[in-house]
C-alpha positions in Angstrom: -68.7 110.0 0.5 -66.5 110.1 3.7 -69.6 109.1 5.7 -70.3 106.1 3.4 -66.6 105.1 3.6 -66.7 105.3 7.4 -69.8 103.3 7.6 -68.4 100.7 5.2 -65.2 100.5 7.3 -67.1 100.0 10.5 -69.2 97.2 8.8 -66.1 95.5 7.5 -64.4 95.8 10.9 -67.5 94.5 12.7 -67.5 91.5 10.3 -63.8 90.8 10.9 -64.3 91.1 14.7 -67.3 88.7 14.6 -65.4 86.3 12.3 -62.4 86.3 14.6 -64.6 85.8 17.6 -66.4 83.0 15.9 -63.1 81.4 15.0 -61.8 81.8 18.5 -65.0 80.4 19.9 -64.9 77.5 17.5 -61.3 76.8 18.5 -62.2 76.8 22.2 -65.2 74.6 21.8 -63.4 72.1 19.5 -60.6 71.4 21.9 -61.0 67.7 22.6 -62.7 66.6 25.9 -60.8 64.0 27.9 -62.1 61.3 30.2 -59.8 59.0 32.2 -61.5 56.0 33.8 -59.3 54.3 36.4 -60.6 51.0 37.9 -59.2 49.6 41.2 -57.4 46.2 41.7 -58.8 45.1 38.3 -57.0 42.1 36.9 -55.7 41.9 33.3 -58.3 39.2 32.5 -61.4 41.0 33.4 -62.7 42.7 30.4 -64.4 40.4 28.0 -62.6 42.0 25.1 -59.4 40.6 26.5 -60.6 37.2 25.4 -59.4 35.3 28.5 -62.6 34.4 30.4 -66.2 34.2 29.3 -67.8 34.8 32.7 -66.9 38.5 32.7 -69.5 40.8 30.9 -68.3 44.3 29.8 -70.2 45.0 26.6 -69.8 48.8 26.8 -66.1 48.8 27.4 -65.8 46.1 24.7 -67.5 48.6 22.3 -64.9 51.2 23.1 -62.2 48.7 22.4 -63.9 47.6 19.1 -64.2 51.1 17.9 -60.9 52.2 19.4 -57.7 50.5 20.5 -57.1 47.7 23.0 -53.5 48.1 24.3 -52.3 44.5 24.8 -49.1 45.7 26.6 -50.6 48.4 28.8 -48.8 49.1 32.1 -49.2 51.1 35.2 -46.4 52.8 37.2 -46.8 50.7 40.4 -48.5 47.5 41.7 -50.4 49.4 44.3 -53.1 52.1 44.6 -51.4 55.3 46.0 -48.3 55.3 43.9 -50.1 54.4 40.7 -52.6 57.2 41.2 -49.8 59.6 42.0 -48.1 58.8 38.7 -51.3 59.2 36.7 -52.3 62.6 38.2 -48.8 64.0 38.2 -47.7 62.7 34.8 -44.4 61.7 36.4 -43.0 58.5 37.7 -44.2 59.0 41.3 -40.8 57.7 42.7 -39.3 61.0 41.6 -41.1 62.7 44.4 -40.9 59.9 46.9 -44.4 58.4 46.6 -43.2 54.8 46.7 -46.1 52.9 48.1 -49.3 53.0 50.3 -47.1 52.4 53.3 -43.4 53.4 53.4 -42.8 56.7 51.7 -39.8 59.1 51.5 -40.2 61.9 54.0 -42.7 64.5 52.9 -43.8 62.6 49.7 -47.5 63.8 49.9 -46.3 67.3 50.6 -44.1 67.1 47.5 -47.1 65.9 45.5 -49.1 68.8 46.9 -46.6 71.2 45.4 -46.6 69.6 41.9 -48.5 71.0 39.0 -50.8 68.2 38.2 -52.3 67.2 34.8 -55.7 68.8 35.7 -54.0 72.0 36.8 -52.2 72.2 33.5 -55.4 71.6 31.7 -57.2 74.4 33.6 -54.6 76.8 32.3 -55.5 75.6 28.8 -59.2 76.6 29.4 -60.5 73.2 30.5 -63.2 72.6 33.1 -62.0 69.8 35.3 -63.8 67.3 37.6 -63.4 64.0 39.4 -65.5 61.3 41.0 -64.6 58.3 43.1 -61.5 57.3 44.9 -58.6 59.8 45.6 -56.0 58.1 47.9 -53.5 61.1 47.6 -54.2 63.0 50.8 -57.3 64.4 52.4 -60.5 64.5 50.4 -61.0 68.1 51.4 -57.8 69.0 49.4 -58.8 67.4 46.1 -59.9 70.7 44.6 -56.5 72.2 45.3 -54.9 69.7 42.8 -56.8 71.1 39.8 -60.4 69.9 40.1 -63.2 72.4 39.7 -65.9 69.8 40.5 -65.4 67.1 43.1 -67.4 64.1 43.9 -65.3 62.2 46.4 -66.9 58.8 47.1 -65.3 55.4 47.3 -67.8 53.5 49.5 -71.4 53.4 50.6 -70.6 55.9 53.4 -71.3 59.5 52.7 -68.6 61.2 50.7 -67.7 64.9 49.9 -69.0 66.9 46.9 -69.2 70.5 45.7 -72.0 69.9 43.2 -75.3 68.1 43.1 -76.9 66.0 40.4 -78.9 69.0 39.2 -75.5 70.4 38.2 -75.6 73.1 40.8 -72.2 74.2 42.3 -72.4 74.1 46.1 -70.0 74.5 49.0 -67.9 71.4 49.5 -69.7 69.3 52.0 -71.3 66.0 52.8 -72.5 63.8 49.9 -75.8 62.2 50.8 -77.2 60.8 47.5 -77.9 57.4 49.2 -76.9 55.7 45.9 -74.6 52.7 45.5 -71.2 54.2 45.3 -70.4 53.0 41.8 -73.7 54.1 40.4 -73.3 57.5 42.2 -69.9 58.0 40.6 -71.3 57.3 37.1 -74.2 59.7 37.7 -71.6 62.3 38.9 -69.7 61.9 35.7 -72.8 62.3 33.5 -73.9 65.4 35.5 -70.4 66.9 35.0 -70.6 66.3 31.2 -74.0 68.0 30.9 -72.9 70.9 33.1 -69.6 71.4 31.3 -70.6 70.7 27.7 -70.1 74.3 26.4 -66.4 74.2 27.3 -63.6 71.7 26.8 -63.5 69.4 29.8 -61.3 66.8 31.6 -62.9 64.3 33.9 -61.1 61.7 36.1 -63.4 58.8 37.1 -61.8 56.6 39.7 -64.2 53.7 40.5 -63.4 51.7 43.6 -64.1 48.4 41.9 -63.5 45.6 42.2 -61.4 46.5 45.2 -62.5 45.1 48.5 -64.7 45.4 50.4 -66.8 43.6 47.9 -70.2 45.2 48.0 -72.1 44.6 44.8 -75.9 45.2 44.9 -78.4 42.5 44.0 -79.1 44.2 40.7 -75.6 43.4 39.6 -75.1 40.1 41.4 -78.2 38.6 39.7 -76.4 39.0 36.4 -74.0 36.2 37.4 -76.0 33.1 38.5 -74.5 29.6 38.7 -71.8 28.0 40.6 -68.6 30.0 41.1 -66.6 31.4 44.1 -68.7 34.1 45.7 -65.8 36.5 45.6 -65.6 36.0 41.8 -69.4 36.7 41.6 -68.9 39.9 43.5 -66.0 41.0 41.3 -67.9 40.3 38.1 -70.9 42.2 39.5 -68.8 45.3 40.5 -67.1 45.3 37.1 -70.5 45.1 35.5 -71.6 48.1 37.5 -68.6 50.0 36.1 -69.4 48.8 32.6 -73.0 50.1 33.0 -71.5 53.5 34.0 -69.3 53.6 31.0 -72.3 52.9 28.8 -74.2 55.7 30.4 -71.3 58.1 30.0 -71.0 57.3 26.3 -74.8 57.8 25.8 -74.6 61.2 27.6 -71.8 62.2 25.3 -73.9 61.3 22.3 -77.0 63.1 23.6 -74.9 66.3 24.0 -73.1 66.0 20.6 -69.8 65.4 22.2 -69.0 61.8 21.3 -66.6 62.4 18.4 -64.8 65.2 20.3 -64.0 63.1 23.4 -61.1 60.8 24.0 -61.7 58.1 26.6 -59.1 56.1 28.5 -60.1 53.0 30.5 -57.3 51.6 32.6 -56.7 49.6 35.8 -54.6 51.0 38.6 -52.8 47.7 39.2 -53.3 43.9 39.1 -55.7 42.0 41.2 -54.7 40.8 44.7 -55.0 37.0 44.6 -53.3 36.5 48.0 -51.7 33.5 46.3 -54.5 31.0 47.2 -57.6 32.9 46.0 -59.5 32.0 49.1 -63.3 32.4 48.8 -63.5 33.8 52.3 -67.0 34.8 53.6 -67.9 38.4 53.4 -66.3 41.0 51.2 -63.5 42.2 53.4 -59.7 41.8 53.0 -58.3 39.1 50.8 -58.7 38.1 47.2 -61.0 40.6 45.4 -62.4 38.0 43.0 -60.6 39.5 40.0 -58.0 37.5 37.9 -54.7 38.4 36.2 -54.4 35.4 33.8 -52.4 34.7 31.8 -50.1 37.1 33.5 -48.0 35.8 36.3 -48.2 37.2 39.8 -50.5 39.7 41.4 -50.9 43.1 43.1 -47.7 44.0 45.0 -45.4 42.5 42.4 -43.5 43.9 39.4 -44.2 40.8 37.5 -46.7 41.2 34.7 -49.6 40.2 36.9 -49.0 43.2 39.1 -48.5 46.0 36.6 -49.9 44.8 33.2 -53.5 46.1 33.1 -56.7 46.4 31.1 -56.1 49.5 28.9 -58.4 50.8 26.2 -58.2 54.1 24.3 -61.1 55.4 22.2 -61.4 58.6 20.2 -64.1 58.2 17.6 -63.3 59.7 14.3 -59.7 60.5 15.2 -58.1 57.2 16.1 -58.9 54.3 13.8 -60.9 51.6 15.5 -60.5 47.8 15.6 -56.8 48.0 16.7 -54.9 45.8 19.1 -51.7 47.8 19.8 -48.9 45.6 21.1 -46.1 48.2 21.8 -45.5 48.8 25.5 -47.4 51.9 26.9 -48.0 53.1 30.4 -50.6 55.1 32.4 -48.3 58.2 32.2 -49.2 58.4 28.5 -52.8 59.3 29.3 -51.7 62.6 30.8 -49.1 63.3 28.1 -51.7 62.6 25.4 -54.3 64.9 27.2 -51.8 67.8 27.4 -50.8 67.4 23.8 -54.3 67.4 22.3 -55.2 70.3 24.5 -52.5 72.3 22.7 -50.0 72.5 25.6 -46.3 72.4 24.9 -44.3 69.3 25.7 -42.8 69.5 29.2 -39.6 67.4 29.6 -40.3 66.9 33.3 -43.2 64.7 32.4 -42.6 61.0 31.6 -45.4 60.1 29.3 -45.7 60.1 25.6 -48.6 61.5 23.3 -50.0 58.2 22.0 -52.2 59.7 19.3 -49.6 59.8 16.5 -48.7 56.2 17.2 -52.4 55.1 17.1 -53.2 57.0 13.9 -50.1 55.6 12.1 -48.4 59.0 11.8 -45.5 57.6 13.9 -44.2 54.1 13.8 -42.1 52.1 16.3 -42.3 52.0 20.1 -43.5 55.1 22.0 -40.9 54.4 24.7 -37.3 53.3 24.5 -37.8 51.7 28.0 -40.3 51.6 30.9 -39.2 51.5 34.5 -40.5 50.6 37.9 -39.4 50.7 41.5 -41.6 49.5 44.3 -40.0 49.1 47.8 -37.8 45.9 47.5 -38.5 45.4 43.8 -37.4 47.2 40.6 -37.8 46.4 36.9 -37.1 47.7 33.4 -38.8 46.7 30.1 -36.8 47.5 27.0 -38.0 46.1 23.8 -38.8 42.4 24.3 -36.6 42.1 27.4 -37.7 42.6 31.0 -35.3 42.6 33.9 -36.8 42.2 37.4 -35.1 42.5 40.8 -36.6 41.4 44.1 -34.3 42.1 47.1 -31.1 40.5 45.9 -32.6 38.2 43.3 -32.6 39.1 39.6 -34.5 37.6 36.6 -34.5 38.2 32.9 -37.5 37.4 30.6 -38.2 37.6 26.9 -41.6 39.2 27.5 -42.8 38.8 23.9 -42.1 35.1 23.9 -42.8 34.5 27.6 -45.3 37.0 28.9 -46.2 34.5 31.7 -42.6 35.0 33.0 -42.0 31.3 33.4 -38.5 31.0 31.8 -35.7 33.0 33.5 -33.0 33.6 30.8 -30.5 35.5 33.0 -28.0 32.6 32.9 -28.3 32.3 29.1 -28.0 36.1 28.4 -25.9 37.7 31.2 -24.8 40.5 28.9 -28.3 41.6 28.3 -29.1 41.4 32.1 -26.0 43.5 32.8 -27.0 46.1 30.3 -30.5 46.4 31.6 -29.2 46.4 35.2 -27.0 49.4 34.3 -29.9 51.3 32.7 -32.1 50.6 35.7 -29.4 51.8 38.1 -29.1 55.1 36.2 -32.9 55.6 36.3 -33.1 54.8 40.0 -30.3 57.3 40.7 -32.8 60.0 39.7 -35.4 59.0 42.2 -36.2 60.2 45.7 -34.5 58.6 47.5 -32.0 57.2 44.9 -31.1 53.6 44.5 -32.5 50.2 43.5 -35.0 49.1 46.2 -33.9 51.9 48.5 -37.1 52.3 50.4 -36.8 49.8 53.3 -39.5 47.7 54.7 -38.7 44.3 56.3 -42.3 43.2 56.2 -42.8 44.1 52.5 -39.4 42.6 51.6 -40.4 39.3 53.3 -43.8 39.4 51.5 -42.1 40.0 48.2 -39.8 37.0 48.7 -42.7 34.8 49.6 -44.6 35.9 46.4 -41.5 35.5 44.2 -40.9 32.0 45.7 -44.4 31.0 44.6 -44.9 32.7 41.3 -41.3 32.7 39.8 -39.4 30.0 41.7 -42.4 27.6 41.8 -42.0 27.0 45.5 -45.5 26.3 46.8 -44.9 25.8 50.5 -45.6 29.5 51.3 -48.4 29.1 53.8 -51.7 31.0 53.7 
């Protein structure tokens, strides 16, 4: 009798252990996968789902928008590559650690970034496998892995890059990438390889396509999709965006093939507005200048805190979790991607981070605006958006716009509503006091200040004699 009881006890214990293990395993596997796709100098107009131009063709991203959410007031933290990427990867306004711009930076800004716990590092602690492909722009490529990425495919041109895995999914010592593929196609292939390699665990992947950023280098395969008369730089931009869209389609198919589609949240965002260089010159070759992308109907361009510089294509898709067919008009920002990732991974809220978990707002669990206000500082410029109002400073100039009624920022209302401008100026000063260094427009650059004046003359003041 005792023997039977002992055996029964062991059997029950074994069943309980197995059940607990299965539940633990189930919980681990069912943590959502997270993919953030970050395009480069990609203007607000240039997804066909934006409904602005009919020459752009992005059927795969459009499908994500149709079955997910198109954020019509999606912003990024800076109108330039390095700071916007620093904000995304850190989860903080990058001005907090001095990462002001590609050029002028507070002393030791990259070193401060190096010491931060990034979004992928936090996810690693939650049991995630992490990877990246494409452009980095936040210090040496050799150091990417130290910022929380297990698998690295660093490639932003047709020159050889750096990688620690091959397309068979084998982990190798970090070394020269020699696939010989067009860089956009190679990054897409790297993403698909990572998904297949990591499918047994929850994963986070950051895919930073260098498109349609100059140098414009689309291959014939993609250029042939856009025949007819148009500026050659426009053709190149459309072709590079089409290559990105093909990659998005391939990634979605890979998720489906591996049974991961409904357990993966996907963000598609731009890193800042398109550089128009005011005159959109169709210069020969694909080097510096206008990149062929467009920001319409937003006013301004890369390097400005007007809507054309910081309002971006922004799509969120989580099939089965976030209802599709939505156009979400409340202001959101790239920081929210990281905050959302950490929340759905089960990590506690960290008040040091500046983003908001968007899922409750997109499912209808929460109503109202995710943010009381959004803030920006970029060299000689600073801005705040609070509700419908946006207050912008450039050097010693100030402007006030009702951004809901006037998203093209054509009608400065500062003289009509000085009390609102004063309130927003005070809020902006308080925020800027928390930055490194503190102060509105405190990072000095005579060249950038003069350029900002020239651009604001043209886009806001309507002064066209700016030269080329």
